C-alpha positions as protocol buffer text, in pm:
chain_id: "A"
residue {
  index: 1
  type: MET
  ca { x: -1957 y: -1445 z: -100 }
}
residue {
  index: 2
  type: PRO
  ca { x: -1741 y: -1335 z: -397 }
}
residue {
  index: 3
  type: ASN
  ca { x: -1839 y: -1488 z: -728 }
}
residue {
  index: 4
  type: PRO
  ca { x: -1579 y: -1431 z: -1003 }
}
residue {
  index: 5
  type: LEU
  ca { x: -1717 y: -1336 z: -1342 }
}
residue {
  index: 6
  type: LYS
  ca { x: -1537 y: -1282 z: -1673 }
}
residue {
  index: 7
  type: ALA
  ca { x: -1615 y: -967 z: -1870 }
}
residue {
  index: 8
  type: VAL
  ca { x: -1481 y: -758 z: -2155 }
}
residue {
  index: 9
  type: TYR
  ca { x: -1466 y: -379 z: -2134 }
}
residue {
  index: 10
  type: HIS
  ca { x: -1622 y: -238 z: -2451 }
}
residue {
  index: 11
  type: ASN
  ca { x: -1728 y: 122 z: -2521 }
}
residue {
  index: 12
  type: GLY
  ca { x: -1736 y: 213 z: -2152 }
}
residue {
  index: 13
  type: THR
  ca { x: -1938 y: -94 z: -2049 }
}
residue {
  index: 14
  type: PHE
  ca { x: -1844 y: -430 z: -1898 }
}
residue {
  index: 15
  type: VAL
  ca { x: -1992 y: -705 z: -2115 }
}
residue {
  index: 16
  type: LEU
  ca { x: -2017 y: -1034 z: -1926 }
}
residue {
  index: 17
  type: LYS
  ca { x: -1865 y: -1347 z: -2075 }
}
residue {
  index: 18
  type: THR
  ca { x: -2007 y: -1575 z: -1803 }
}
residue {
  index: 19
  type: ASP
  ca { x: -2359 y: -1619 z: -1672 }
}
residue {
  index: 20
  type: CYS
  ca { x: -2458 y: -1400 z: -1381 }
}
residue {
  index: 21
  type: HIS
  ca { x: -2747 y: -1500 z: -1157 }
}
residue {
  index: 22
  type: LEU
  ca { x: -2841 y: -1171 z: -994 }
}
residue {
  index: 23
  type: PRO
  ca { x: -3178 y: -1002 z: -966 }
}
residue {
  index: 24
  type: GLU
  ca { x: -3234 y: -709 z: -1203 }
}
residue {
  index: 25
  type: GLY
  ca { x: -3102 y: -386 z: -1051 }
}
residue {
  index: 26
  type: ALA
  ca { x: -2868 y: -561 z: -805 }
}
residue {
  index: 27
  type: GLU
  ca { x: -2572 y: -345 z: -710 }
}
residue {
  index: 28
  type: VAL
  ca { x: -2228 y: -507 z: -732 }
}
residue {
  index: 29
  type: GLU
  ca { x: -1870 y: -406 z: -660 }
}
residue {
  index: 30
  type: LEU
  ca { x: -1613 y: -470 z: -934 }
}
residue {
  index: 31
  type: TRP
  ca { x: -1250 y: -565 z: -870 }
}
residue {
  index: 32
  type: VAL
  ca { x: -1055 y: -529 z: -1194 }
}
residue {
  index: 33
  type: ASN
  ca { x: -777 y: -782 z: -1247 }
}
residue {
  index: 34
  type: SER
  ca { x: -604 y: -706 z: -1576 }
}
residue {
  index: 35
  type: SER
  ca { x: -252 y: -655 z: -1700 }
}
residue {
  index: 36
  type: GLN
  ca { x: -389 y: -394 z: -1940 }
}
residue {
  index: 37
  type: LEU
  ca { x: -487 y: -126 z: -1689 }
}
residue {
  index: 38
  type: ILE
  ca { x: -402 y: 225 z: -1801 }
}
residue {
  index: 39
  type: ALA
  ca { x: -309 y: 472 z: -1530 }
}
residue {
  index: 40
  type: PRO
  ca { x: -491 y: 805 z: -1543 }
}
residue {
  index: 41
  type: LYS
  ca { x: -281 y: 1091 z: -1675 }
}
residue {
  index: 42
  type: ILE
  ca { x: -175 y: 1347 z: -1417 }
}
residue {
  index: 43
  type: SER
  ca { x: -149 y: 1684 z: -1586 }
}
residue {
  index: 44
  type: ASP
  ca { x: -107 y: 1912 z: -1283 }
}
residue {
  index: 45
  type: PRO
  ca { x: 268 y: 1940 z: -1203 }
}
residue {
  index: 46
  type: ARG
  ca { x: 199 y: 1961 z: -827 }
}
residue {
  index: 47
  type: GLU
  ca { x: -18 y: 1649 z: -830 }
}
residue {
  index: 48
  type: LYS
  ca { x: 246 y: 1468 z: -1035 }
}
residue {
  index: 49
  type: ALA
  ca { x: 520 y: 1565 z: -786 }
}
residue {
  index: 50
  type: ILE
  ca { x: 306 y: 1446 z: -492 }
}
residue {
  index: 51
  type: PHE
  ca { x: 234 y: 1118 z: -671 }
}
residue {
  index: 52
  type: LEU
  ca { x: 600 y: 1058 z: -758 }
}
residue {
  index: 53
  type: ARG
  ca { x: 714 y: 1140 z: -405 }
}
residue {
  index: 54
  type: SER
  ca { x: 457 y: 896 z: -266 }
}
residue {
  index: 55
  type: LEU
  ca { x: 567 y: 627 z: -513 }
}
residue {
  index: 56
  type: VAL
  ca { x: 934 y: 666 z: -421 }
}
residue {
  index: 57
  type: GLU
  ca { x: 850 y: 652 z: -48 }
}
residue {
  index: 58
  type: LYS
  ca { x: 654 y: 328 z: -97 }
}
residue {
  index: 59
  type: MET
  ca { x: 940 y: 178 z: -297 }
}
residue {
  index: 60
  type: GLN
  ca { x: 1189 y: 275 z: -25 }
}
residue {
  index: 61
  type: GLN
  ca { x: 969 y: 110 z: 239 }
}
residue {
  index: 62
  type: SER
  ca { x: 979 y: -220 z: 45 }
}
residue {
  index: 63
  type: PRO
  ca { x: 1334 y: -259 z: -85 }
}
residue {
  index: 64
  type: ILE
  ca { x: 1445 y: -576 z: -263 }
}
residue {
  index: 65
  type: PRO
  ca { x: 1654 y: -774 z: -14 }
}
residue {
  index: 66
  type: ALA
  ca { x: 2023 y: -819 z: -100 }
}
residue {
  index: 67
  type: THR
  ca { x: 1968 y: -1195 z: -62 }
}
residue {
  index: 68
  type: ALA
  ca { x: 1687 y: -1205 z: -320 }
}
residue {
  index: 69
  type: PRO
  ca { x: 1755 y: -1441 z: -611 }
}
residue {
  index: 70
  type: GLU
  ca { x: 1867 y: -1277 z: -932 }
}
residue {
  index: 71
  type: LEU
  ca { x: 1615 y: -1332 z: -1209 }
}
residue {
  index: 72
  type: SER
  ca { x: 1735 y: -1431 z: -1554 }
}
residue {
  index: 73
  type: ARG
  ca { x: 1588 y: -1307 z: -1880 }
}
residue {
  index: 74
  type: GLU
  ca { x: 1453 y: -1657 z: -1943 }
}
residue {
  index: 75
  type: SER
  ca { x: 1272 y: -1674 z: -1609 }
}
residue {
  index: 76
  type: LEU
  ca { x: 1121 y: -1329 z: -1661 }
}
residue {
  index: 77
  type: HIS
  ca { x: 994 y: -1421 z: -2007 }
}
residue {
  index: 78
  type: GLU
  ca { x: 881 y: -1773 z: -1930 }
}
residue {
  index: 79
  type: ARG
  ca { x: 646 y: -1907 z: -2194 }
}
residue {
  index: 80
  type: ARG
  ca { x: 344 y: -2119 z: -2103 }
}
């Protein structure tokens, strides 16, 4: 069963902010949920072209419907 944990990424290591009750050496799978993810740089022009083509195809498969509500600047920058 998934058990969410909070952690901070520091010097290449995830440092837990919450208690974790796992036996020493237990293997886990991490799912990163952060608005600060940095995409890896693609330096090879062919790889970049393939990536961009794939991105455009995915965007074309999921167009924004003409009936979708128009978002205002205020709603996009809603403060909590």
